[in-house]
DOPAVEX-303891 format. One line per field, with one value per residue (C-alpha): residue number from 0; residue in one letter; z, y, x. Coordinates in Angstrom, 1 decimal, always signed. Layout:
<rs>
k <- (NUM/...)
r <- (A/...)
Z <- (Z/...)
Y <- (Y/...)
X <- (X/...)
</rs>
This chain:
<rs>
k <- (0/1/2/3/4/5/6/7/8/9/10/11/12/13/14/15/16/17/18/19/20/21/22/23/24/25/26/27/28/29/30/31/32/33/34/35/36/37/38/39/40/41/42/43/44/45/46/47/48/49/50/51/52/53/54/55/56/57/58/59/60/61/62/63/64/65/66/67/68/69/70/71/72/73/74/75/76/77/78/79/80/81/82/83/84/85/86/87/88/89/90/91/92/93/94/95/96/97/98/99/100/101/102/103/104/105/106/107/108/109/110/111/112/113/114/115/116/117/118/119/120/121/122/123/124/125/126/127/128/129/130/131/132/133/134/135/136/137/138/139/140/141/142/143/144/145/146/147/148/149/150/151/152/153/154/155/156/157/158/159/160/161/162/163/164/165/166/167/168/169/170/171/172/173/174/175/176/177/178/179/180/181/182/183/184/185/186/187/188/189/190/191/192/193/194/195/196/197/198/199/200/201/202/203/204/205/206/207/208/209/210/211/212/213/214/215/216/217/218/219/220/221/222/223/224/225/226/227/228/229/230/231/232/233/234/235/236/237/238/239/240/241/242/243/244/245/246/247/248/249/250/251/252/253/254/255/256/257/258/259/260/261/262/263/264/265/266/267/268/269/270/271/272/273/274/275/276/277/278/279/280/281/282/283/284/285/286/287/288/289/290/291/292/293/294/295/296/297/298/299/300/301/302/303/304/305/306/307/308/309/310/311/312/313/314/315/316/317/318/319/320/321/322/323/324/325/326/327/328/329/330/331/332/333/334/335/336/337/338/339/340/341/342/343/344/345/346/347/348/349/350/351/352/353/354/355/356)
r <- (M/K/S/Q/K/R/I/L/K/R/T/A/V/V/L/A/L/L/M/M/M/S/S/F/A/A/C/G/A/K/S/V/A/T/E/N/V/K/N/H/N/Q/N/S/A/A/A/G/A/Q/F/K/S/E/V/D/L/A/D/G/I/D/S/Y/V/T/E/P/E/Y/Y/A/D/E/T/G/I/P/Q/D/T/A/F/R/S/N/T/G/S/S/A/R/T/D/T/V/S/E/R/K/L/I/R/T/C/T/I/T/A/Q/T/E/K/F/D/E/V/I/A/S/F/K/A/K/V/N/E/L/G/G/Y/F/E/N/S/N/I/S/G/T/G/M/N/N/S/Y/R/R/G/T/F/V/V/R/V/P/Q/D/K/L/D/D/L/I/S/S/V/N/G/S/V/N/V/L/S/T/S/E/N/S/E/D/K/T/L/E/Y/V/D/M/E/A/R/I/K/S/L/K/V/E/Q/Q/T/L/M/D/L/L/A/K/A/D/S/L/D/N/I/I/I/L/Q/N/R/L/S/E/I/R/Y/Q/I/E/S/Y/E/T/Q/I/K/T/I/D/N/K/V/T/Y/A/T/L/N/L/S/I/N/E/V/V/E/E/E/I/Q/E/P/N/K/K/R/T/F/W/D/D/V/K/D/A/F/G/E/M/L/E/N/V/V/E/F/G/Q/G/A/V/I/L/F/I/M/L/L/P/L/T/V/V/M/I/I/A/G/I/I/V/L/V/C/I/K/R/G/R/K/K/R/A/A/R/R/A/A/A/E/A/A/K/A/Q/A/T/E/T/T/E/E/P/A/E/A/K/V/D/E/S/S/K/E)
Z <- (+0.0/+0.9/-2.3/-4.4/-2.7/-3.3/-7.0/-7.4/-5.6/-7.9/-11.0/-10.0/-9.3/-12.7/-14.6/-12.6/-13.5/-17.2/-17.2/-15.4/-17.8/-20.8/-19.3/-18.6/-22.2/-23.5/-21.3/-20.8/-17.2/-13.8/-13.0/-16.2/-15.6/-12.1/-13.3/-16.0/-13.5/-11.2/-14.0/-15.6/-19.1/-20.3/-20.2/-19.7/-16.7/-15.2/-15.6/-14.0/-11.1/-10.6/-10.6/-8.2/-5.7/-5.8/-5.2/-2.3/-0.8/-1.2/+0.5/+3.3/+3.9/+3.8/+6.2/+8.9/+8.1/+6.4/+8.6/+11.7/+14.4/+17.9/+21.3/+24.7/+27.2/+31.0/+30.6/+28.4/+25.5/+22.0/+20.2/+16.7/+16.3/+14.0/+17.1/+19.6/+19.0/+18.6/+21.9/+23.9/+22.6/+23.0/+26.5/+27.8/+26.1/+27.5/+30.5/+33.7/+35.6/+38.7/+40.1/+40.1/+43.5/+45.0/+48.8/+50.8/+54.6/+56.7/+60.5/+63.0/+66.5/+69.7/+72.2/+75.4/+74.4/+71.2/+70.8/+71.6/+69.3/+66.3/+66.8/+66.9/+63.9/+61.7/+62.7/+61.8/+58.4/+57.7/+58.9/+56.5/+53.5/+53.2/+52.8/+53.8/+50.9/+53.1/+56.8/+58.8/+62.5/+64.0/+67.5/+70.2/+73.0/+75.6/+77.1/+75.9/+72.3/+71.6/+68.7/+65.6/+63.1/+59.6/+57.5/+54.1/+54.1/+51.2/+52.2/+50.2/+49.9/+51.8/+54.7/+55.1/+57.7/+59.8/+59.9/+60.8/+63.6/+64.9/+64.9/+66.6/+69.4/+70.2/+70.0/+70.9/+67.5/+66.9/+63.4/+60.7/+57.0/+54.2/+50.4/+47.7/+44.1/+41.3/+38.3/+36.5/+33.6/+33.1/+33.2/+30.6/+28.4/+28.3/+27.5/+24.5/+23.4/+23.4/+21.2/+18.8/+18.7/+17.9/+15.1/+13.7/+14.2/+12.2/+9.4/+9.2/+9.1/+6.1/+4.4/+5.2/+3.5/+0.3/+0.3/-2.2/-1.7/+0.8/+2.0/+2.7/+4.5/+6.8/+7.5/+8.3/+10.5/+12.5/+13.1/+14.1/+16.7/+18.1/+18.4/+20.2/+22.7/+23.3/+23.8/+26.2/+28.2/+28.5/+29.5/+32.2/+33.6/+33.6/+35.6/+38.1/+38.6/+39.1/+41.7/+43.6/+43.4/+44.6/+47.4/+49.5/+51.1/+54.8/+55.8/+59.5/+61.7/+65.4/+67.9/+71.2/+74.4/+78.1/+80.8/+82.7/+86.5/+88.1/+90.0/+93.2/+93.5/+95.0/+98.7/+100.7/+102.2/+106.0/+108.2/+108.9/+105.2/+104.8/+107.9/+106.4/+103.0/+104.7/+106.8/+103.7/+101.7/+104.6/+104.7/+100.9/+101.2/+104.0/+102.0/+98.9/+100.9/+102.4/+99.0/+97.6/+100.5/+99.9/+96.2/+96.9/+99.4/+96.9/+94.2/+96.5/+98.1/+95.9/+96.6/+100.3/+100.5/+98.8/+101.1/+104.2/+103.0/+102.3/+105.8/+107.5/+105.6/+106.6/+110.3/+110.3/+108.7/+111.3/+114.2/+112.9/+112.5/+116.1/+117.4/+115.5/+116.7/+120.3/+120.0/+118.7/+121.5/+124.0/+122.5/+122.5/+126.2/+127.2/+125.4/+127.0/+130.5/+130.0/+128.9/+132.0/+134.3/+132.7/+133.3/+136.9/+137.9/+137.3/+139.3/+142.3/+142.1/+142.2/+145.3/+147.1/+146.3/+147.6/+150.8/+151.4/+151.1)
Y <- (+0.0/+2.4/+1.5/+2.3/+5.6/+6.4/+5.4/+7.6/+10.5/+10.3/+10.0/+13.0/+15.0/+14.1/+15.0/+18.2/+19.1/+18.4/+20.5/+23.3/+23.2/+23.3/+26.2/+28.0/+27.5/+28.8/+31.8/+32.5/+33.6/+32.1/+35.1/+34.7/+31.0/+31.7/+34.3/+32.0/+29.3/+31.6/+32.9/+29.5/+31.1/+28.2/+24.6/+23.4/+25.7/+24.5/+20.9/+21.7/+23.4/+20.4/+18.0/+20.3/+20.3/+16.5/+16.4/+18.8/+16.7/+13.6/+15.3/+16.5/+13.1/+11.3/+13.8/+12.8/+9.2/+7.4/+5.8/+8.0/+7.8/+7.8/+8.2/+7.8/+10.6/+10.4/+10.2/+7.2/+8.9/+8.5/+11.6/+12.3/+13.1/+16.0/+17.7/+16.4/+19.1/+21.9/+21.0/+20.9/+24.3/+26.1/+24.7/+26.2/+29.5/+30.4/+32.7/+31.0/+33.2/+31.1/+28.0/+24.8/+23.4/+20.5/+20.4/+17.2/+17.0/+13.8/+13.9/+11.0/+11.9/+10.5/+11.8/+10.9/+12.9/+11.1/+12.2/+15.8/+16.0/+14.4/+16.7/+19.8/+18.7/+18.2/+21.6/+23.2/+21.6/+22.8/+26.3/+26.5/+25.4/+22.0/+18.5/+14.9/+12.8/+9.7/+9.0/+5.8/+5.1/+1.6/+0.3/+0.6/+2.5/-0.1/-3.1/-2.0/-1.7/+1.7/+3.7/+4.8/+7.4/+8.0/+11.0/+12.4/+16.0/+18.6/+22.2/+25.4/+25.6/+28.9/+27.4/+24.3/+26.0/+27.1/+23.5/+22.1/+24.6/+23.6/+19.9/+20.5/+22.4/+19.7/+16.4/+15.0/+14.9/+12.0/+12.7/+15.3/+15.3/+17.7/+17.4/+20.0/+18.8/+21.3/+20.6/+23.9/+22.6/+19.5/+21.8/+24.3/+21.4/+19.8/+23.2/+23.6/+20.0/+20.8/+23.8/+21.8/+19.0/+21.5/+23.0/+19.5/+18.8/+21.9/+20.9/+17.4/+18.8/+21.0/+18.0/+16.0/+18.6/+18.3/+14.5/+12.6/+9.1/+6.8/+5.4/+8.9/+9.9/+6.9/+7.4/+11.1/+10.3/+7.7/+10.2/+12.9/+10.4/+9.8/+13.5/+14.1/+11.4/+12.9/+16.4/+15.1/+13.2/+16.2/+18.4/+15.9/+15.9/+19.7/+19.7/+17.2/+19.3/+22.4/+20.7/+19.4/+22.8/+24.6/+22.2/+20.9/+17.4/+16.5/+12.9/+12.6/+9.5/+9.8/+7.0/+6.9/+6.4/+6.1/+7.7/+4.9/+5.0/+5.4/+2.2/+2.5/+0.4/-3.1/-3.3/-6.3/-8.1/-8.7/-11.0/-8.4/-7.8/-11.5/-11.3/-8.3/-10.0/-13.2/-11.2/-9.2/-12.4/-13.9/-10.8/-11.0/-14.6/-13.9/-11.1/-13.3/-16.1/-13.7/-12.3/-15.8/-16.9/-13.9/-14.5/-18.2/-17.3/-14.9/-17.6/-20.2/-17.9/-19.0/-22.6/-21.9/-20.3/-23.3/-25.7/-23.7/-23.7/-27.5/-28.0/-26.1/-28.1/-31.4/-30.3/-29.4/-32.7/-34.6/-32.7/-33.5/-37.1/-37.3/-35.7/-38.2/-41.1/-39.8/-39.5/-43.0/-44.3/-42.5/-43.8/-47.3/-47.1/-45.7/-48.6/-51.1/-49.6/-49.7/-53.3/-54.2/-52.6/-54.5/-57.8/-57.1/-56.2/-59.8/-61.3/-59.2/-60.1/-63.8/-63.3/-61.5/-64.3/-67.0/-65.2/-64.9/-68.4)
X <- (+0.0/+2.8/+4.8/+1.7/+1.3/+5.0/+4.7/+1.6/+3.3/+6.4/+4.3/+2.2/+5.4/+6.9/+3.7/+3.4/+7.0/+6.4/+3.2/+5.0/+7.9/+5.6/+3.8/+7.1/+8.1/+4.8/+4.6/+8.4/+8.1/+7.1/+4.8/+2.9/+2.4/+1.2/-1.2/-2.5/-3.1/-5.1/-7.2/-7.7/-7.0/-4.9/-6.0/-2.5/-1.9/-5.2/-4.2/-0.8/-2.5/-4.8/-1.8/+0.1/-2.9/-3.0/+0.7/+0.4/-2.4/-0.4/+2.6/+0.4/-1.1/+2.3/+3.8/+1.3/+0.3/+3.2/+5.7/+5.2/+7.8/+6.4/+8.0/+6.5/+7.0/+6.6/+2.8/+3.0/+1.2/+2.8/+3.8/+4.8/+8.5/+7.6/+6.2/+8.7/+11.3/+8.8/+7.1/+10.3/+11.5/+8.3/+7.6/+10.8/+10.6/+7.1/+7.1/+6.0/+3.6/+3.5/+5.1/+3.1/+4.1/+2.2/+2.6/+2.1/+2.5/+2.4/+2.0/+2.0/+0.7/-0.8/-3.3/-5.2/-8.3/-9.1/-12.7/-12.1/-9.1/-11.0/-14.0/-11.7/-9.7/-12.9/-14.2/-10.9/-10.9/-14.4/-13.4/-10.5/-12.6/-11.1/-12.6/-11.8/-10.6/-10.3/-11.2/-10.9/-11.1/-10.4/-10.7/-13.4/-11.6/-12.6/-10.8/-7.4/-8.6/-7.1/-8.4/-6.5/-7.6/-6.1/-7.2/-6.3/-7.3/-7.3/-7.2/-6.4/-2.6/-2.4/-4.3/-2.1/+0.2/-2.8/-4.1/-0.6/-0.3/-3.7/-2.8/+0.6/-1.1/-3.7/-1.7/+1.7/+3.4/+5.7/+6.9/+6.4/+7.4/+6.6/+7.2/+6.9/+6.8/+7.5/+5.2/+5.9/+8.0/+5.7/+2.7/+4.1/+5.3/+1.8/+0.3/+2.7/+2.0/-1.7/-1.1/+1.0/-1.6/-4.3/-2.3/-1.8/-5.5/-6.4/-4.0/-5.4/-8.9/-7.9/-6.4/-9.5/-11.7/-9.6/-9.3/-11.4/-10.0/-11.7/-8.4/-7.0/-10.1/-10.0/-6.3/-6.9/-9.8/-7.8/-5.0/-7.5/-9.0/-5.5/-4.9/-8.2/-7.4/-4.0/-5.4/-8.1/-5.4/-3.2/-6.1/-7.1/-3.5/-3.4/-6.7/-5.3/-2.2/-4.3/-6.4/-3.3/-1.7/-4.8/-5.5/-2.6/-2.7/-2.3/-1.9/-2.7/-2.4/-3.6/-3.2/-5.1/-3.0/-3.7/-1.5/+0.3/+0.4/+3.8/+4.6/+6.6/+9.7/+9.3/+9.9/+11.0/+8.0/+7.7/+5.8/+3.2/+2.7/+1.9/-0.5/-2.3/-2.6/-4.0/-6.4/-7.5/-8.0/-10.1/-12.3/-12.7/-13.7/-16.2/-17.7/-17.9/-19.5/-22.0/-22.8/-23.1/-25.4/-27.7/-27.8/-28.6/-31.3/-32.9/-32.7/-34.3/-36.8/-39.8/-39.0/-38.6/-42.0/-43.6/-41.8/-42.9/-46.5/-46.3/-44.7/-47.5/-50.1/-48.4/-48.2/-51.9/-52.8/-50.6/-52.3/-55.7/-54.7/-53.5/-56.6/-58.7/-56.6/-56.9/-60.6/-60.9/-58.8/-60.8/-64.0/-62.6/-61.5/-64.9/-66.6/-64.3/-64.9/-68.6/-68.5/-66.5/-69.1/-71.9/-70.1/-69.3/-72.9/-74.5/-71.6/-72.3/-76.0/-75.2/-73.0/-75.8/-78.3/-76.0/-75.5/-79.2/-79.7)
</rs>
């Protein structure tokens, strides 16, 4: 495909030269030939102009789409070598109105008043017009589960020092580091590349308007798509740099700590220390036993009430049974006595009759 284009290009160039030579011979001067071409007074000059326009179009297409050499810059986006030197020179000749500095500060701290410090820190960020890009708090704050908070905060660059001063005044700072990254040359270089790409884009659009071959149209449209992608990519990078320059970054890590009690040095134990400890343990055991007994009594109180009521009922039943048995015994004894009396009376009567006789 490329060889055919080259052959076509060379053929068109030869024909154009022949036509131009014939027009020069006929007219005798270059200015006359040019005037004749513009006025379309001679057919041969018109044909030469037509061939020349085709050659220019072929040259324009070939300069952009035939065997392009690409290189990858730090952004990873391929660039045409025709614009590599132009971009580098223009990017460094432009006047820099302001430095593009990206400030990033990292602070590691600890505090005993975790909740109070976090609330004050959030209020300060809102007061300075910043926002939290990331926020994370781990731990419960109970049973030796100390809390840890990590925050990524974005604040206006001129307010970063105020925020750092506020943090330093409320916590115990363990470490601080700050980094400033200069993006000025990269920023200006990308702006120059965008300008070069837009010039190339306009040139390709002009060539696309003149192209009458489907293959040339497709090639030009593909290259225009690549240029649009590159321009959008550079514009996105510029917006990212602008955001990082406008808003500085603070990485804050806060650990919760508890004040440790100062322990007295160990003393040599004496006999009375052992006695005191033993007496104290005895009292603790007595108290624990009493507490356990009270708790057991409370737990068994419903059962105790039921047992007492049952015991009362049993006692009442036993007493009634005893009374009934006593009554039966008394009745039995009375009946027995009465029977004895009845048997004794006839015997006495017989004795009296025998004595009378």
